[in-house]
N, C-alpha and C positions, 0 to 999 in steps of 0.2 A: 697153558704152559706148566702150571704146577702139576696138573694131572698126569702129563707126560713125564716129568720128573719123578713124581711118585711110582709111576708104573716102571720107569726104567731102573730105579733102584730099590724097588719093592718095599718102601717103607712110607709112612703117612706124611703128609706136609707138616703137621703139628709136631711131630717127632723131629723133622729136619730142622726146624726153626727154634725148637727148645721148648715149645708150649707144654710138652708132655714128655716123659721119661718112658712111656709105654709104646713099644714098637710094635705095631700092628701090620704085619706083612699080609700078602694076599692069602696065603693058606689059613693063618689065624682069622682074618676077617671072614673068610668063607665059612669056617666052622661056627663062628658066632652068628652069622646070618642063618645058617641052617638050624641052630638051637633055637633062634627066635621063632622059627616057623612051627616048632613043637607046641603041643598043648601044654597046659599048666602042669599035669601029672608027669608028663615025659620031661619037661624042663626041671621038676623037682628031682626026679631020678638022676638026670645028668649032673645037676649041681651037687647032689650029695656024693656022687662018684668023684667029681673033680675036687671036692673039699677033702675027701679021703685020701686021694692022690697026693695032694699037696701037703696034707697033714704028715703022711707017710714020708714024703721027700725030704720034708724039713728035718725029721728025726733021722 
């Protein structure tokens, strides 16, 4: 039942019930899953890039 609800509104159950304030929709979750399939060097490059984007966005 909860899986169908999550899919229908495209957010996680934990987000819905207030256990987290992090909203992981299907697109974000898919990207995280792809990153976990990378080797350590590739992950490091991705995380350095993400960190730089977040740093620049905050400024």
